[in-house]
N, CA, C, O and CB atoms as a CASP TS submission, in Angstrom:
PFRMAT TS
TARGET T0000
AUTHOR 0000-0000-0000
METHOD Language model
MODEL 1
PARENT N/A
ATOM      1  N   UNK     1      32.004  31.270  -7.896  1.00  0.00           N
ATOM      2  CA  UNK     1      32.296  32.691  -8.024  1.00  0.00           C
ATOM      3  C   UNK     1      30.958  33.476  -7.930  1.00  0.00           C
ATOM      4  O   UNK     1      29.936  33.089  -8.497  1.00  0.00           O
ATOM      5  CB  UNK     1      33.049  32.991  -9.389  1.00  0.00           C
ATOM      6  N   UNK     2      31.028  34.554  -7.208  1.00  0.00           N
ATOM      7  CA  UNK     2      29.834  35.405  -7.082  1.00  0.00           C
ATOM      8  C   UNK     2      30.099  36.791  -7.649  1.00  0.00           C
ATOM      9  O   UNK     2      31.188  37.340  -7.482  1.00  0.00           O
ATOM     10  CB  UNK     2      29.396  35.513  -5.610  1.00  0.00           C
ATOM     11  N   UNK     3      29.127  37.337  -8.300  1.00  0.00           N
ATOM     12  CA  UNK     3      29.243  38.683  -8.871  1.00  0.00           C
ATOM     13  C   UNK     3      28.187  39.553  -8.228  1.00  0.00           C
ATOM     14  O   UNK     3      27.014  39.187  -8.165  1.00  0.00           O
ATOM     15  CB  UNK     3      29.087  38.670 -10.429  1.00  0.00           C
ATOM     16  N   UNK     4      28.625  40.731  -7.742  1.00  0.00           N
ATOM     17  CA  UNK     4      27.740  41.658  -7.099  1.00  0.00           C
ATOM     18  C   UNK     4      27.801  42.955  -7.917  1.00  0.00           C
ATOM     19  O   UNK     4      28.882  43.474  -8.196  1.00  0.00           O
ATOM     20  CB  UNK     4      28.133  41.882  -5.589  1.00  0.00           C
ATOM     21  N   UNK     5      26.634  43.466  -8.293  1.00  0.00           N
ATOM     22  CA  UNK     5      26.558  44.658  -9.081  1.00  0.00           C
ATOM     23  C   UNK     5      27.013  45.849  -8.194  1.00  0.00           C
ATOM     24  O   UNK     5      26.776  45.874  -6.986  1.00  0.00           O
ATOM     25  CB  UNK     5      25.105  44.862  -9.639  1.00  0.00           C
ATOM     26  N   UNK     6      27.665  46.816  -8.836  1.00  0.00           N
ATOM     27  CA  UNK     6      28.216  47.927  -8.044  1.00  0.00           C
ATOM     28  C   UNK     6      27.215  48.683  -7.251  1.00  0.00           C
ATOM     29  O   UNK     6      27.557  49.171  -6.174  1.00  0.00           O
ATOM     30  CB  UNK     6      28.904  48.867  -8.913  1.00  0.00           C
ATOM     31  N   UNK     7      26.001  48.817  -7.701  1.00  0.00           N
ATOM     32  CA  UNK     7      25.035  49.609  -6.897  1.00  0.00           C
ATOM     33  C   UNK     7      24.396  48.836  -5.795  1.00  0.00           C
ATOM     34  O   UNK     7      23.463  49.334  -5.164  1.00  0.00           O
ATOM     35  CB  UNK     7      23.963  50.155  -7.766  1.00  0.00           C
ATOM     36  N   UNK     8      24.868  47.600  -5.523  1.00  0.00           N
ATOM     37  CA  UNK     8      24.488  46.895  -4.333  1.00  0.00           C
ATOM     38  C   UNK     8      25.037  47.596  -3.077  1.00  0.00           C
ATOM     39  O   UNK     8      24.477  47.482  -1.987  1.00  0.00           O
ATOM     40  CB  UNK     8      24.978  45.458  -4.407  1.00  0.00           C
ATOM     41  N   UNK     9      26.144  48.320  -3.266  1.00  0.00           N
ATOM     42  CA  UNK     9      26.778  49.050  -2.170  1.00  0.00           C
ATOM     43  C   UNK     9      26.027  50.398  -2.080  1.00  0.00           C
ATOM     44  O   UNK     9      25.857  51.085  -3.087  1.00  0.00           O
ATOM     45  CB  UNK     9      28.366  49.248  -2.412  1.00  0.00           C
ATOM     46  N   UNK    10      25.586  50.761  -0.873  1.00  0.00           N
ATOM     47  CA  UNK    10      24.790  52.003  -0.733  1.00  0.00           C
ATOM     48  C   UNK    10      25.420  53.275  -1.253  1.00  0.00           C
ATOM     49  O   UNK    10      24.708  54.142  -1.759  1.00  0.00           O
ATOM     50  CB  UNK    10      24.477  52.210   0.674  1.00  0.00           C
ATOM     51  N   UNK    11      26.728  53.419  -1.146  1.00  0.00           N
ATOM     52  CA  UNK    11      27.372  54.637  -1.625  1.00  0.00           C
ATOM     53  C   UNK    11      27.446  54.705  -3.138  1.00  0.00           C
ATOM     54  O   UNK    11      27.710  55.767  -3.702  1.00  0.00           O
ATOM     55  CB  UNK    11      28.752  54.745  -1.052  1.00  0.00           C
ATOM     56  N   UNK    12      27.213  53.569  -3.805  1.00  0.00           N
ATOM     57  CA  UNK    12      27.219  53.530  -5.247  1.00  0.00           C
ATOM     58  C   UNK    12      25.825  53.411  -5.906  1.00  0.00           C
ATOM     59  O   UNK    12      25.699  53.292  -7.125  1.00  0.00           O
ATOM     60  CB  UNK    12      28.062  52.399  -5.677  1.00  0.00           C
ATOM     61  N   UNK    13      24.835  53.447  -5.088  1.00  0.00           N
ATOM     62  CA  UNK    13      23.497  53.368  -5.581  1.00  0.00           C
ATOM     63  C   UNK    13      23.139  54.617  -6.344  1.00  0.00           C
ATOM     64  O   UNK    13      23.220  55.712  -5.787  1.00  0.00           O
ATOM     65  CB  UNK    13      22.537  53.138  -4.458  1.00  0.00           C
ATOM     66  N   UNK    14      22.740  54.495  -7.620  1.00  0.00           N
ATOM     67  CA  UNK    14      22.473  55.679  -8.454  1.00  0.00           C
ATOM     68  C   UNK    14      21.408  56.584  -7.899  1.00  0.00           C
ATOM     69  O   UNK    14      21.437  57.785  -8.166  1.00  0.00           O
ATOM     70  CB  UNK    14      22.076  55.259  -9.822  1.00  0.00           C
ATOM     71  N   UNK    15      20.464  56.063  -7.135  1.00  0.00           N
ATOM     72  CA  UNK    15      19.422  56.924  -6.549  1.00  0.00           C
ATOM     73  C   UNK    15      19.927  57.717  -5.377  1.00  0.00           C
ATOM     74  O   UNK    15      19.471  58.838  -5.157  1.00  0.00           O
ATOM     75  CB  UNK    15      18.240  56.101  -6.116  1.00  0.00           C
ATOM     76  N   UNK    16      20.861  57.172  -4.609  1.00  0.00           N
ATOM     77  CA  UNK    16      21.391  57.870  -3.469  1.00  0.00           C
ATOM     78  C   UNK    16      22.576  58.729  -3.843  1.00  0.00           C
ATOM     79  O   UNK    16      22.735  59.807  -3.270  1.00  0.00           O
ATOM     80  CB  UNK    16      21.773  56.898  -2.403  1.00  0.00           C
ATOM     81  N   UNK    17      23.414  58.313  -4.770  1.00  0.00           N
ATOM     82  CA  UNK    17      24.651  59.041  -5.153  1.00  0.00           C
ATOM     83  C   UNK    17      24.779  58.996  -6.692  1.00  0.00           C
ATOM     84  O   UNK    17      25.541  58.186  -7.220  1.00  0.00           O
ATOM     85  CB  UNK    17      25.947  58.398  -4.451  1.00  0.00           C
ATOM     86  N   UNK    18      24.058  59.838  -7.393  1.00  0.00           N
ATOM     87  CA  UNK    18      24.081  59.793  -8.842  1.00  0.00           C
ATOM     88  C   UNK    18      25.410  60.191  -9.489  1.00  0.00           C
ATOM     89  O   UNK    18      25.642  59.860 -10.651  1.00  0.00           O
ATOM     90  CB  UNK    18      23.023  60.665  -9.356  1.00  0.00           C
ATOM     91  N   UNK    19      26.270  60.879  -8.780  1.00  0.00           N
ATOM     92  CA  UNK    19      27.563  61.317  -9.340  1.00  0.00           C
ATOM     93  C   UNK    19      28.590  60.210  -9.285  1.00  0.00           C
ATOM     94  O   UNK    19      29.579  60.261 -10.017  1.00  0.00           O
ATOM     95  CB  UNK    19      28.090  62.541  -8.593  1.00  0.00           C
ATOM     96  N   UNK    20      28.390  59.205  -8.436  1.00  0.00           N
ATOM     97  CA  UNK    20      29.449  58.180  -8.303  1.00  0.00           C
ATOM     98  C   UNK    20      29.748  57.495  -9.620  1.00  0.00           C
ATOM     99  O   UNK    20      30.917  57.289  -9.946  1.00  0.00           O
ATOM    100  CB  UNK    20      29.050  57.133  -7.270  1.00  0.00           C
ATOM    101  N   UNK    21      28.744  57.138 -10.380  1.00  0.00           N
ATOM    102  CA  UNK    21      28.967  56.430 -11.661  1.00  0.00           C
ATOM    103  C   UNK    21      29.768  57.295 -12.628  1.00  0.00           C
ATOM    104  O   UNK    21      30.715  56.817 -13.253  1.00  0.00           O
ATOM    105  CB  UNK    21      27.616  56.034 -12.308  1.00  0.00           C
ATOM    106  N   UNK    22      29.392  58.561 -12.751  1.00  0.00           N
ATOM    107  CA  UNK    22      30.149  59.448 -13.662  1.00  0.00           C
ATOM    108  C   UNK    22      31.603  59.562 -13.325  1.00  0.00           C
ATOM    109  O   UNK    22      32.463  59.500 -14.203  1.00  0.00           O
ATOM    110  CB  UNK    22      29.559  60.810 -13.659  1.00  0.00           C
ATOM    111  N   UNK    23      31.889  59.733 -12.016  1.00  0.00           N
ATOM    112  CA  UNK    23      33.269  59.842 -11.581  1.00  0.00           C
ATOM    113  C   UNK    23      34.038  58.498 -11.741  1.00  0.00           C
ATOM    114  O   UNK    23      35.188  58.495 -12.181  1.00  0.00           O
ATOM    115  CB  UNK    23      33.306  60.306 -10.119  1.00  0.00           C
ATOM    116  N   UNK    24      33.422  57.409 -11.396  1.00  0.00           N
ATOM    117  CA  UNK    24      34.027  56.109 -11.488  1.00  0.00           C
ATOM    118  C   UNK    24      34.319  55.772 -12.942  1.00  0.00           C
ATOM    119  O   UNK    24      35.364  55.192 -13.236  1.00  0.00           O
ATOM    120  CB  UNK    24      33.130  55.055 -10.857  1.00  0.00           C
ATOM    121  N   UNK    25      33.450  56.111 -13.831  1.00  0.00           N
ATOM    122  CA  UNK    25      33.573  55.794 -15.264  1.00  0.00           C
ATOM    123  C   UNK    25      34.835  56.391 -15.879  1.00  0.00           C
ATOM    124  O   UNK    25      35.427  55.837 -16.805  1.00  0.00           O
ATOM    125  CB  UNK    25      32.347  56.300 -16.021  1.00  0.00           C
ATOM    126  N   UNK    26      35.229  57.554 -15.325  1.00  0.00           N
ATOM    127  CA  UNK    26      36.436  58.236 -15.818  1.00  0.00           C
ATOM    128  C   UNK    26      37.695  57.431 -15.672  1.00  0.00           C
ATOM    129  O   UNK    26      38.667  57.661 -16.391  1.00  0.00           O
ATOM    130  CB  UNK    26      36.614  59.522 -15.110  1.00  0.00           C
ATOM    131  N   UNK    27      37.696  56.476 -14.742  1.00  0.00           N
ATOM    132  CA  UNK    27      38.855  55.652 -14.436  1.00  0.00           C
ATOM    133  C   UNK    27      39.021  54.441 -15.396  1.00  0.00           C
ATOM    134  O   UNK    27      39.973  53.671 -15.266  1.00  0.00           O
ATOM    135  CB  UNK    27      38.746  55.162 -13.006  1.00  0.00           C
ATOM    136  N   UNK    28      38.111  54.292 -16.329  1.00  0.00           N
ATOM    137  CA  UNK    28      38.163  53.164 -17.263  1.00  0.00           C
ATOM    138  C   UNK    28      38.489  53.677 -18.649  1.00  0.00           C
ATOM    139  O   UNK    28      38.016  54.728 -19.082  1.00  0.00           O
ATOM    140  CB  UNK    28      36.826  52.382 -17.274  1.00  0.00           C
ATOM    141  N   UNK    29      39.314  52.896 -19.331  1.00  0.00           N
ATOM    142  CA  UNK    29      39.769  53.316 -20.637  1.00  0.00           C
ATOM    143  C   UNK    29      38.720  53.210 -21.742  1.00  0.00           C
ATOM    144  O   UNK    29      38.872  53.831 -22.794  1.00  0.00           O
ATOM    145  CB  UNK    29      40.946  52.521 -21.010  1.00  0.00           C
ATOM    146  N   UNK    30      37.660  52.435 -21.519  1.00  0.00           N
ATOM    147  CA  UNK    30      36.642  52.234 -22.533  1.00  0.00           C
ATOM    148  C   UNK    30      35.353  51.781 -21.920  1.00  0.00           C
ATOM    149  O   UNK    30      35.286  51.339 -20.773  1.00  0.00           O
ATOM    150  CB  UNK    30      37.100  51.239 -23.559  1.00  0.00           C
ATOM    151  N   UNK    31      34.321  51.910 -22.738  1.00  0.00           N
ATOM    152  CA  UNK    31      33.008  51.410 -22.305  1.00  0.00           C
ATOM    153  C   UNK    31      33.019  49.927 -22.054  1.00  0.00           C
ATOM    154  O   UNK    31      32.356  49.435 -21.140  1.00  0.00           O
ATOM    155  CB  UNK    31      31.955  51.733 -23.334  1.00  0.00           C
ATOM    156  N   UNK    32      33.770  49.216 -22.860  1.00  0.00           N
ATOM    157  CA  UNK    32      33.890  47.769 -22.738  1.00  0.00           C
ATOM    158  C   UNK    32      34.534  47.401 -21.379  1.00  0.00           C
ATOM    159  O   UNK    32      34.065  46.494 -20.693  1.00  0.00           O
ATOM    160  CB  UNK    32      34.730  47.196 -23.920  1.00  0.00           C
ATOM    161  N   UNK    33      35.571  48.088 -21.018  1.00  0.00           N
ATOM    162  CA  UNK    33      36.223  47.847 -19.730  1.00  0.00           C
ATOM    163  C   UNK    33      35.240  48.095 -18.568  1.00  0.00           C
ATOM    164  O   UNK    33      35.174  47.314 -17.619  1.00  0.00           O
ATOM    165  CB  UNK    33      37.474  48.755 -19.583  1.00  0.00           C
ATOM    166  N   UNK    34      34.471  49.214 -18.668  1.00  0.00           N
ATOM    167  CA  UNK    34      33.505  49.499 -17.658  1.00  0.00           C
ATOM    168  C   UNK    34      32.434  48.402 -17.583  1.00  0.00           C
ATOM    169  O   UNK    34      32.070  47.937 -16.503  1.00  0.00           O
ATOM    170  CB  UNK    34      32.877  50.842 -17.920  1.00  0.00           C
ATOM    171  N   UNK    35      31.950  48.013 -18.740  1.00  0.00           N
ATOM    172  CA  UNK    35      30.869  46.966 -18.785  1.00  0.00           C
ATOM    173  C   UNK    35      31.385  45.633 -18.175  1.00  0.00           C
ATOM    174  O   UNK    35      30.662  44.984 -17.419  1.00  0.00           O
ATOM    175  CB  UNK    35      30.384  46.722 -20.294  1.00  0.00           C
ATOM    176  N   UNK    36      32.613  45.235 -18.500  1.00  0.00           N
ATOM    177  CA  UNK    36      33.142  44.010 -17.921  1.00  0.00           C
ATOM    178  C   UNK    36      33.235  44.090 -16.389  1.00  0.00           C
ATOM    179  O   UNK    36      32.793  43.186 -15.680  1.00  0.00           O
ATOM    180  CB  UNK    36      34.514  43.712 -18.511  1.00  0.00           C
ATOM    181  N   UNK    37      33.812  45.180 -15.901  1.00  0.00           N
ATOM    182  CA  UNK    37      34.063  45.295 -14.489  1.00  0.00           C
ATOM    183  C   UNK    37      32.912  45.701 -13.614  1.00  0.00           C
ATOM    184  O   UNK    37      32.720  45.155 -12.527  1.00  0.00           O
ATOM    185  CB  UNK    37      35.104  46.216 -14.297  1.00  0.00           C
ATOM    186  N   UNK    38      32.131  46.678 -14.095  1.00  0.00           N
ATOM    187  CA  UNK    38      31.089  47.223 -13.230  1.00  0.00           C
ATOM    188  C   UNK    38      29.699  46.741 -13.588  1.00  0.00           C
ATOM    189  O   UNK    38      28.901  46.481 -12.688  1.00  0.00           O
ATOM    190  CB  UNK    38      31.120  48.711 -13.279  1.00  0.00           C
ATOM    191  N   UNK    39      29.373  46.611 -14.876  1.00  0.00           N
ATOM    192  CA  UNK    39      28.068  46.150 -15.266  1.00  0.00           C
ATOM    193  C   UNK    39      27.959  44.640 -15.344  1.00  0.00           C
ATOM    194  O   UNK    39      26.864  44.115 -15.545  1.00  0.00           O
ATOM    195  CB  UNK    39      27.710  46.739 -16.565  1.00  0.00           C
ATOM    196  N   UNK    40      29.058  43.935 -15.190  1.00  0.00           N
ATOM    197  CA  UNK    40      29.080  42.460 -15.211  1.00  0.00           C
ATOM    198  C   UNK    40      28.511  41.902 -16.513  1.00  0.00           C
ATOM    199  O   UNK    40      27.661  41.012 -16.528  1.00  0.00           O
ATOM    200  CB  UNK    40      28.288  41.901 -14.023  1.00  0.00           C
ATOM    201  N   UNK    41      29.015  42.460 -17.583  1.00  0.00           N
ATOM    202  CA  UNK    41      28.624  41.951 -18.945  1.00  0.00           C
ATOM    203  C   UNK    41      29.812  41.091 -19.464  1.00  0.00           C
ATOM    204  O   UNK    41      30.821  41.613 -19.938  1.00  0.00           O
ATOM    205  CB  UNK    41      28.289  43.187 -19.987  1.00  0.00           C
ATOM    206  N   UNK    42      29.646  39.780 -19.354  1.00  0.00           N
ATOM    207  CA  UNK    42      30.766  38.909 -19.760  1.00  0.00           C
ATOM    208  C   UNK    42      31.108  39.005 -21.245  1.00  0.00           C
ATOM    209  O   UNK    42      32.250  38.742 -21.624  1.00  0.00           O
ATOM    210  CB  UNK    42      30.440  37.474 -19.422  1.00  0.00           C
ATOM    211  N   UNK    43      30.179  39.363 -22.070  1.00  0.00           N
ATOM    212  CA  UNK    43      30.427  39.433 -23.507  1.00  0.00           C
ATOM    213  C   UNK    43      31.159  40.733 -23.896  1.00  0.00           C
ATOM    214  O   UNK    43      31.637  40.842 -25.025  1.00  0.00           O
ATOM    215  CB  UNK    43      29.098  39.327 -24.271  1.00  0.00           C
ATOM    216  N   UNK    44      31.252  41.667 -23.035  1.00  0.00           N
ATOM    217  CA  UNK    44      31.876  42.992 -23.375  1.00  0.00           C
ATOM    218  C   UNK    44      33.397  42.788 -23.430  1.00  0.00           C
ATOM    219  O   UNK    44      33.991  42.006 -22.688  1.00  0.00           O
ATOM    220  CB  UNK    44      31.491  44.136 -22.289  1.00  0.00           C
ATOM    221  N   UNK    45      33.971  43.535 -24.347  1.00  0.00           N
ATOM    222  CA  UNK    45      35.399  43.572 -24.407  1.00  0.00           C
ATOM    223  C   UNK    45      35.998  43.226 -25.751  1.00  0.00           C
ATOM    224  O   UNK    45      35.289  43.004 -26.732  1.00  0.00           O
ATOM    225  CB  UNK    45      35.929  42.683 -23.414  1.00  0.00           C
ATOM    226  N   UNK    46      37.292  43.186 -25.774  1.00  0.00           N
ATOM    227  CA  UNK    46      38.027  42.872 -26.997  1.00  0.00           C
ATOM    228  C   UNK    46      37.899  43.973 -28.023  1.00  0.00           C
ATOM    229  O   UNK    46      36.962  44.771 -28.015  1.00  0.00           O
ATOM    230  CB  UNK    46      37.542  41.567 -27.585  1.00  0.00           C
ATOM    231  N   UNK    47      38.886  43.983 -28.911  1.00  0.00           N
ATOM    232  CA  UNK    47      38.865  44.907 -30.014  1.00  0.00           C
ATOM    233  C   UNK    47      39.076  46.351 -29.640  1.00  0.00           C
ATOM    234  O   UNK    47      38.746  47.242 -30.423  1.00  0.00           O
ATOM    235  CB  UNK    47      37.609  44.783 -30.710  1.00  0.00           C
ATOM    236  N   UNK    48      39.624  46.612 -28.451  1.00  0.00           N
ATOM    237  CA  UNK    48      39.871  47.968 -28.100  1.00  0.00           C
ATOM    238  C   UNK    48      41.171  48.444 -28.807  1.00  0.00           C
ATOM    239  O   UNK    48      42.135  47.696 -28.971  1.00  0.00           O
ATOM    240  CB  UNK    48      39.964  48.113 -26.559  1.00  0.00           C
ATOM    241  N   UNK    49      41.132  49.725 -29.209  1.00  0.00           N
ATOM    242  CA  UNK    49      42.248  50.312 -29.911  1.00  0.00           C
ATOM    243  C   UNK    49      43.285  50.818 -28.890  1.00  0.00           C
ATOM    244  O   UNK    49      43.209  51.964 -28.448  1.00  0.00           O
ATOM    245  CB  UNK    49      41.765  51.459 -30.835  1.00  0.00           C
ATOM    246  N   UNK    50      44.200  50.009 -28.538  1.00  0.00           N
ATOM    247  CA  UNK    50      45.176  50.351 -27.507  1.00  0.00           C
ATOM    248  C   UNK    50      46.115  51.471 -27.925  1.00  0.00           C
ATOM    249  O   UNK    50      46.442  52.358 -27.136  1.00  0.00           O
ATOM    250  CB  UNK    50      45.978  49.139 -27.144  1.00  0.00           C
ATOM    251  N   UNK    51      46.528  51.413 -29.143  1.00  0.00           N
ATOM    252  CA  UNK    51      47.476  52.418 -29.633  1.00  0.00           C
ATOM    253  C   UNK    51      46.836  53.469 -30.507  1.00  0.00           C
ATOM    254  O   UNK    51      47.547  54.207 -31.189  1.00  0.00           O
ATOM    255  CB  UNK    51      48.572  51.756 -30.394  1.00  0.00           C
ATOM    256  N   UNK    52      45.540  53.564 -30.514  1.00  0.00           N
ATOM    257  CA  UNK    52      44.800  54.538 -31.395  1.00  0.00           C
ATOM    258  C   UNK    52      45.284  55.984 -31.211  1.00  0.00           C
ATOM    259  O   UNK    52      45.532  56.663 -32.207  1.00  0.00           O
ATOM    260  CB  UNK    52      43.270  54.478 -31.096  1.00  0.00           C
ATOM    261  N   UNK    53      45.428  56.481 -29.967  1.00  0.00           N
ATOM    262  CA  UNK    53      45.835  57.894 -29.828  1.00  0.00           C
ATOM    263  C   UNK    53      47.237  58.100 -30.406  1.00  0.00           C
ATOM    264  O   UNK    53      47.488  59.117 -31.053  1.00  0.00           O
ATOM    265  CB  UNK    53      45.802  58.335 -28.330  1.00  0.00           C
ATOM    266  N   UNK    54      48.145  57.163 -30.186  1.00  0.00           N
ATOM    267  CA  UNK    54      49.493  57.255 -30.718  1.00  0.00           C
ATOM    268  C   UNK    54      49.500  57.227 -32.223  1.00  0.00           C
ATOM    269  O   UNK    54      50.179  58.028 -32.865  1.00  0.00           O
ATOM    270  CB  UNK    54      50.345  56.143 -30.183  1.00  0.00           C
ATOM    271  N   UNK    55      48.746  56.307 -32.787  1.00  0.00           N
ATOM    272  CA  UNK    55      48.698  56.160 -34.226  1.00  0.00           C
ATOM    273  C   UNK    55      48.086  57.423 -34.887  1.00  0.00           C
ATOM    274  O   UNK    55      48.540  57.868 -35.942  1.00  0.00           O
ATOM    275  CB  UNK    55      47.887  54.899 -34.598  1.00  0.00           C
ATOM    276  N   UNK    56      47.060  57.974 -34.244  1.00  0.00           N
ATOM    277  CA  UNK    56      46.439  59.177 -34.818  1.00  0.00           C
ATOM    278  C   UNK    56      47.471  60.355 -34.786  1.00  0.00           C
ATOM    279  O   UNK    56      47.583  61.119 -35.745  1.00  0.00           O
ATOM    280  CB  UNK    56      45.112  59.558 -34.012  1.00  0.00           C
ATOM    281  N   UNK    57      48.203  60.471 -33.671  1.00  0.00           N
ATOM    282  CA  UNK    57      49.096  61.577 -33.497  1.00  0.00           C
ATOM    283  C   UNK    57      50.342  61.466 -34.397  1.00  0.00           C
ATOM    284  O   UNK    57      50.849  62.477 -34.881  1.00  0.00           O
ATOM    285  CB  UNK    57      49.498  61.671 -32.050  1.00  0.00           C
ATOM    286  N   UNK    58      50.825  60.245 -34.616  1.00  0.00           N
ATOM    287  CA  UNK    58      52.063  60.074 -35.346  1.00  0.00           C
ATOM    288  C   UNK    58      51.911  59.280 -36.649  1.00  0.00           C
ATOM    289  O   UNK    58      52.880  58.690 -37.127  1.00  0.00           O
ATOM    290  CB  UNK    58      53.057  59.401 -34.470  1.00  0.00           C
ATOM    291  N   UNK    59      50.724  59.261 -37.215  1.00  0.00           N
ATOM    292  CA  UNK    59      50.469  58.562 -38.472  1.00  0.00           C
ATOM    293  C   UNK    59      51.518  58.846 -39.545  1.00  0.00           C
ATOM    294  O   UNK    59      52.053  57.950 -40.197  1.00  0.00           O
ATOM    295  CB  UNK    59      49.112  58.939 -38.991  1.00  0.00           C
ATOM    296  N   UNK    60      51.783  60.160 -39.691  1.00  0.00           N
ATOM    297  CA  UNK    60      52.715  60.574 -40.788  1.00  0.00           C
ATOM    298  C   UNK    60      54.132  60.053 -40.571  1.00  0.00           C
ATOM    299  O   UNK    60      54.898  59.977 -41.531  1.00  0.00           O
ATOM    300  CB  UNK    60      52.760  62.115 -40.903  1.00  0.00           C
ATOM    301  N   UNK    61      54.512  59.689 -39.338  1.00  0.00           N
ATOM    302  CA  UNK    61      55.855  59.140 -39.078  1.00  0.00           C
ATOM    303  C   UNK    61      55.860  57.646 -38.998  1.00  0.00           C
ATOM    304  O   UNK    61      56.917  57.039 -39.172  1.00  0.00           O
ATOM    305  CB  UNK    61      56.413  59.697 -37.805  1.00  0.00           C
ATOM    306  N   UNK    62      54.708  56.999 -38.739  1.00  0.00           N
ATOM    307  CA  UNK    62      54.671  55.562 -38.530  1.00  0.00           C
ATOM    308  C   UNK    62      54.361  54.825 -39.839  1.00  0.00           C
ATOM    309  O   UNK    62      54.980  53.810 -40.157  1.00  0.00           O
ATOM    310  CB  UNK    62      53.633  55.210 -37.459  1.00  0.00           C
ATOM    311  N   UNK    63      53.404  55.351 -40.576  1.00  0.00           N
ATOM    312  CA  UNK    63      52.896  54.604 -41.758  1.00  0.00           C
ATOM    313  C   UNK    63      53.636  55.139 -43.000  1.00  0.00           C
ATOM    314  O   UNK    63      53.701  56.346 -43.232  1.00  0.00           O
ATOM    315  CB  UNK    63      51.299  54.769 -41.921  1.00  0.00           C
ATOM    316  N   UNK    64      54.188  54.206 -43.784  1.00  0.00           N
ATOM    317  CA  UNK    64      54.907  54.528 -45.012  1.00  0.00           C
ATOM    318  C   UNK    64      53.865  54.604 -46.140  1.00  0.00           C
ATOM    319  O   UNK    64      53.213  53.612 -46.465  1.00  0.00           O
ATOM    320  CB  UNK    64      56.037  53.450 -45.327  1.00  0.00           C
ATOM    321  N   UNK    65      53.726  55.756 -46.708  1.00  0.00           N
ATOM    322  CA  UNK    65      52.739  55.981 -47.786  1.00  0.00           C
ATOM    323  C   UNK    65      53.389  56.234 -49.137  1.00  0.00           C
ATOM    324  O   UNK    65      52.710  56.290 -50.162  1.00  0.00           O
ATOM    325  CB  UNK    65      51.845  57.158 -47.437  1.00  0.00           C
ATOM    326  N   UNK    66      54.692  56.385 -49.131  1.00  0.00           N
ATOM    327  CA  UNK    66      55.395  56.676 -50.396  1.00  0.00           C
ATOM    328  C   UNK    66      55.422  55.460 -51.308  1.00  0.00           C
ATOM    329  O   UNK    66      55.891  54.398 -50.900  1.00  0.00           O
ATOM    330  CB  UNK    66      56.830  57.145 -50.120  1.00  0.00           C
ATOM    331  N   UNK    67      54.914  55.597 -52.571  1.00  0.00           N
ATOM    332  CA  UNK    67      54.931  54.489 -53.480  1.00  0.00           C
ATOM    333  C   UNK    67      56.336  54.068 -53.932  1.00  0.00           C
ATOM    334  O   UNK    67      56.538  52.947 -54.400  1.00  0.00           O
ATOM    335  CB  UNK    67      54.113  54.829 -54.655  1.00  0.00           C
ATOM    336  N   UNK    68      57.323  55.004 -53.781  1.00  0.00           N
ATOM    337  CA  UNK    68      58.712  54.682 -54.159  1.00  0.00           C
ATOM    338  C   UNK    68      59.492  53.960 -53.069  1.00  0.00           C
ATOM    339  O   UNK    68      60.638  53.571 -53.294  1.00  0.00           O
ATOM    340  CB  UNK    68      59.444  55.943 -54.526  1.00  0.00           C
ATOM    341  N   UNK    69      58.918  53.777 -51.933  1.00  0.00           N
ATOM    342  CA  UNK    69      59.635  53.121 -50.836  1.00  0.00           C
ATOM    343  C   UNK    69      59.787  51.667 -51.028  1.00  0.00           C
ATOM    344  O   UNK    69      60.370  50.990 -50.181  1.00  0.00           O
ATOM    345  CB  UNK    69      58.957  53.356 -49.560  1.00  0.00           C
TER
END
């Protein structure tokens, strides 16, 4: 298996096209996902909060806090 860093491609070279990285990063859900896919960091990943936005928005309906329940 071969891994090629993203800026090996001329259109993704940070010196030639500095905005590419900023725009491409928006398509990833987390820094860990970016690091795995684009920065080729094998140790990156895991522990991402998949349902964090849902839990934050609906905490009062999801989590039972009543001591009498």
